[in-house]
N, C-alpha and C positions, 0 to 999 in steps of 0.2 A: 402492582409489583414494583414499578419505579426503580429507584436506586437500591432497593433492598437486595438485589442480586449480589451486591458486593458483600453483604453480611452472611448469606447462606451458601454462596457458591464455594468459598474456600473449604467449608466443612463438608460439602458434598464431594468436592474433589478428594479430600482426605479419606472419606468413607469409601469412595470408589477405588482409590489406590489400595487401601487395605484389602478390599474384596478381591481385586484383580491380582494382587501379589499372592494371595492364598490360592486363588484359582490356578495361577501359573505354576505354583509349587505343586499342587495336586496333579496337574497335567504332566509336569516333569517327572513326578513319581511314577505315574502310569506309563510314560514312555520308557523310563529306565527299568522298572521292575516287571511290568506286565508285558510290554512290547519288547523290552530288552534291545532298544534301538542302538545300533552300531556296535554294541559290545554286550556279551552275555553276562549274567549275574551268577556268581557261585551260589549254589543252593544253601550253603552254610551261612551266607551273608544276606539271604532273602528275608527282610524284616518288614513288618506292617508299617503303614504310613504314620501311625500314632507315634512311632519312635522318632520321627522327624519333626513332630509338632514343636518341641522346644526350639529347634533350629529355625523352623519357619517363623515362629514368633519373634526370634531375635532378628532374622532377616527383615521382617516387616517393620520392626522398630528402627533398624538401621536405615532402611529406605525412606521411611517417613521423615527421619531427621535430616538425611541428605537431600531429599526433595525439598524440604523446607528451606534448607540452606541455598538451594538453587532458585528459590522464589516461586515454587510451584503453587503455594497456597496464598499468594498475595495477588489477587486479581486487579488490584489498583495499579500494579506495575504491568501495564499492557505490553505484551511481547508477541512478536510473530511466532507462528507455530514452530518454525524450524529452531528457534531459540529454546522453546519449551521442549522440543524433542531432543535437542542436544543435552539439555539438563537431565532428561530421563536417562539417556545413554551414559552420561557422566556419573550420575548417582548410582545407577544399577551396576555398572562395571566396578565401581569402588566397593560397593556392598558385597558383590559376589567374590571379589578378590579377598576381602576380609574374611568371608565365610570359609573359603577354601583353605586359607592359612590357618584359621581356627580349627577346622576339622583335621588338618595335618598334625597340629600340635596336640590335639585332643586324643589322637591315636586310637580311636574306636574303629576297628577294621571294617565293621559292617556299614559304616557311613560311606556313601559314594560321593566322591568329589565331582564326578561327571554329572550328577543330578543337579548340582548348582549351576553348571554351565547351561543345561537345558532350561532351568528356571530363569536364568539371566536373559537368555534369548526370548523366552516367552514373555517375561515381564516388560522388556523393551518394546516388544510388539504390542502387547495389550495396553500398556500405559501410553504408548505412542498414539494408538487409535483413540484412546480416551482424551488425550490432549487435543487431537485433531477435532473431535466432536465438540469439545469445550470451546476451542478457538472459533469454530464456525458458529456455534450458538452465541458466543459473546459478540462476535462481529454483527450478527443480526440484531441482537438486543441493543447494542450500542448505536447501530444505524437507526433504530427506532427510538433512540433517546433514553434508553433504560441503562442504568448502571454506568452513567457517565458523570464526570465532573464538569459543571458549567463554569467556563473560564472567561475572565475579562483580561485583555491584553492592554498594558499601559505603554504607550508609545507605538506609533504607526510608521516608524522609519524602516530602514532596511532590515534591522535586526527583528523588529516586531513582525514585519511581513514574512521573514524567514520562519519565525515560530508559527505564525498562522498557517503557512502552506505545509509545514511539516505535520501539524496536528490535523489539518484537513486531509492530507494524503494518507494518513495512518489512523483511521477511525478505530482500529483495534487497540490503540493506546488508551482509549476511554475518556477522551476530552471533547467537549463541544464548545467551540469558541462562540460566545454570545455576542461580544462586541469589543470595542477598544476605546481608550481615552487618549487624547493628545492635546497639547496646548497650542499647536499650530492651527490657526483658524481654517486653513484650507483643508486640513485633514479631519479636524474634530467635527466637521459638519457634513462629511461625505462618506457614505457607506462603502465598504469594499465587498461587493457581492452581497451575500446574506449576513456578513459580519457588520453589525450596526455601529455607527459612530455614536457613542454615549456621552460625548461632551469633553470637558477639559479635566485635568488631573484633580482639580478641586471638587469635581463631581463624584469622586470615587465612593464615598459612603452611601450616597443616594443610588448610585449604579448597582452597588452590591445588594442593597435592600430591594430595589425595584425589580431586579433580574434574577434573584435567588442564586447568587454567585457562590460557587464552592471554592474556587481558587483564583488568585490574582497572580499574573505573570508580568513582571516589570522588565521592560526592555529599553530603558532610557540610556542615552549616551553616558559615558563614564563621568563627565563633568557635572552631572546632575546628582551627585552622591547624596547631597543634603536632602533633596526631594525624595530620593529613593528611601532614605531612612524614615522620613515622615510618612510616606505611602505604606511602608511595611508596618509601621505602628498603627496607622488607621485601619489597615486590613485586620491586624490582630485584635484591635479593639472591637471590630465587627464579628470576631470569632471565625475569621477566614484565614486560610493558609496563604502566605505570600511567598513567591519564588522570584529570584532575581537572575536575569540572564546577563552575564557580562558581555558587553559588545566588543571586547578586545580592540579598543580604539577604532570602533566603527568598521571593522573588517566584517565581511559576510561570514556568518557562522559556518556555512557550508563550504567556505573556501579557506579554512584555517587548519594548519597542522600543528599539533602540540606534542613536543617530544621532551622527555625528562632526562637530564644528565645529572646523576647523583642528586636527584631531588630538585634540581633547578629546571623550571619549565621554560622551554624554548619555543617561541611562537613564530610561525612563518606562514606565508601564503601557500595554500595547497594548489598544486597544478590541477587544471580541469580534468575531470574523470575521462573525458572523451578526447584525449590527445595521444600521440605516439602509438604504442602497440594496441591500446584499447580501441582507438579509432579504426586502426587497420583490421582488428578482429571483428568489430561491428560491421565493417564493410564486407568482409568475407562472408559472414553469416547472412547479410542482406542479399548478396549475389546468389548464394546457394538457395535460399528460400524463394526469392523472386524468380530465379531461373527455373526452378522446379515447378513453381506455380504456373508459370506461363505455358510450360509443356503439358502439365496434367490437366489444366482446365481449358485448354484450347477449344475443345468441342462446345463448352458452355459459352465461350466468347462468341463462337459462330452463331449459336442459337439466339443470343441476346442481340447480336448485330442484325440478324434476319428479322427479329421481332420489331426492332426499332424502325427498320426500313419499311416494313409492311404497315406499321402503325401511323406514321406521320412523315411528311416530306422533310428533307434535310439530311445532313451528314450523320453518320453513325457516332463518330467521336466528337466531343466538345472540347475545344482547346481554350484555355484561359491563363492569362499571366498571373502568377502568384509571386510572393516574396519568400525567398528561401534563406539558406544559411548566410548569416551576417549581412542580410539585406539584399542579396543577389537575386535578381528576378529570373524566373524560369517559367516554362509553359507546362502546366499540369494537364494531364489527359483524363478524360472521363467518358463513359458512355452518355450520349445525349439523353437527358430525361425531360427536357422542356421543349417548347415550341421554338422555332428558329428566330422569332422576334422577341425572345424572353428578355434580352438585355435592354431593348428599347422600352419595354413595359415596366422596367424596374422603378423609375421615378414615380410612376402612377401608384405604386404599392408601398412607398416609403412609410406612409402613415399607418400601415397595417403590420409593421415590423413587431415581432414578438420577442426578439432577442435584446439583451442588455448590452451596453457598450457599443463598440464599432461594428458588431456583427449584424447581418441582416438575415432573418429566418421567418418564414410563415409556415405554420403547420399544414394548412390546406392551400398551398400555393396554386393559384388558378393557372399558372403558366405550364404546369406539368402535363405531360401526355399520359395516355392510359398505361402504356408500358413504363413510362417514367415513374408513375406512382409506385409500381411494384419494385423496380430496381433501386429506387431511392430508399424505400422502406427496408429492403433487404441488404442495402449497401452494395449491390451488384454493380451500380454505376461507377464505383471506384476501382474496379478490377484493372482497367488499363493503367492505373498508377504503378502496377508492377513494372511497367516499362520505364517510368520515371525513376524507380528504385534501381533498375539495371543501368540507367544512364548516369546515376550518381546525383541526381537532383533531389532525391528523397531517400529516406530510410524506411525500413519496415516499421520502426517505432520512433515516434518523435512528436513534436507539436504540430498542430494543424497549420498548413501553409496559408497565410493570410493574403488578402487582396492588397494592392498598393494603397487603395483608398482607406482600408482598415488600419494598415500599419501607420499611415499618416496621422491617425487619431490616437496612437499609443502614447501612454504616459512613459516617463523615463524608465520606470521599473518594469513595464511591460516588455521592453525591448530585450530583456535578458532571455526571452524565449527564442530569440533569433540566433542564439549562440550554438545551437545544434541543428542538424539537418531536420527539416520537417518530415513527418512520418505518415504512413498509411493508417496506423492506429497509434494510440497513445494512452497515457495514464488517465487523462480526462475522459477519453472515449469509454473506458471500462469503469468509470466512476459516476455515470449518470448521463453522459453524452449531451444531447441538446437541452436537458433539464438544468444543467449547470449555468451559472452566470458567467460572463466573460472573465471577471476578476478571479473567480474560482478556477476557471480553465487555465488562466495564466499562472496562478499559484502552483497548480499541479504540474504544468509544463516546466516551471523553474525548478520545482522539487526534483523532477526527473533529470533535468540537466545537471543539477548539483550532486545527485546521488546515483548516477548511472552505474549499472552493472549488467553483465550479460544475463545473469539470472533474472534481473528485473525485466529485461527485454522478453525473455522466454515466458515469464509469468504473464506479462501483458498480452502477448500473442495468444497464449492459451485462454486467457479470460475474454479475449475478443471473440472466440469461437461461438459461445452462447449468445453474445450480443449480436453477432452476424446472423445466427439462426433465428432468433426471436425478434430482431429488429428493435430492441429496446432503445427508446430515445432518438431513433433515426427518423428524419423526415426531410 
């Protein structure tokens, strides 16, 4: 199957659209003439469905043209479902308005304008469901490596890493970042998580051939314009599309506002998404959710506490100092899942560490208690952190709070994850949890910090529920 999905899926989408538009029109006729929904039909105007076939044919053509204009049949342009659904609403309302106006001027009394209103609502519903199914299918296919463009990033500076984390955080866009090139010796020889260092800029032709690259994305600083021209030429000579990301004088792409005044672009630094009203709104939502959770699941807390007490000696709660917002230390609360001497045994297990970067994780950690294995697997050990949320040390959604020893090992770009409150859950938790490398986790955390919205928080919380139930990636 491979990348062939991009050749047949647009045609399948078109065929499904045509079918559903006609099905919606037929149902609309049934509702209007057979069921006479909301308004009765004068017997003199009761006509068979065949009379509407020319109008249905015109509506189908109109919708196909408008959907195409909305990008519905270009699966290379990966878009979130809500953008696709907005496109359906936009094209359908435009087409229905045109049909109503046409019927008005056509002045055939037996034509019902109300039938087009029914048809419009049904078309939005059916095509919306079809777009949702396509979006879910594409996400799964692209996660499996099908229907994606294999990409190499040129430049591993701030702009390059911004592009990397955006593409990693949005697999629905259809890009798989294979590796990067950079002339800095410190960068060109060090992988960033699964994103491989493929050498220097001079290695571009070999990297394209050896890794079956489909696209080259160039993120070099503005003063390297001569090299950029050469790299674009080399990519084109290899039959590969090259794209250039302007670094806007090395400003972070996620932190730039561009406003046009009579065609003149004005560039400024964008304020952080989590300031002012947004920060207050996030705090209000945190308090409401955490406060409700503390009350609702209090009986579960009591059962877990009793199980811990009966299973092993030691306190019910485990307290540990973590690094929070802007490097401020705080005490995180957890249900104790390990023996009371777990911290003393840590040095003995260092050589068994299965995590990359500064993290320490062992899948079958021998320090866990019997109850601890269960509550770690189901993430029930983290329930007391609702108290941290109420205190203001943490948020419902945010980066994982790190230990001081871990933060001491951060590279400069890792520290951007400290610019927001740590969270109970986060983008990386719903994108693979413990299976992700540390660099991938940081990229997703920074993407979250740069692109925060209340809608993103709610989506992450909803996606956490199945992770919580099935314990995927937790240990």
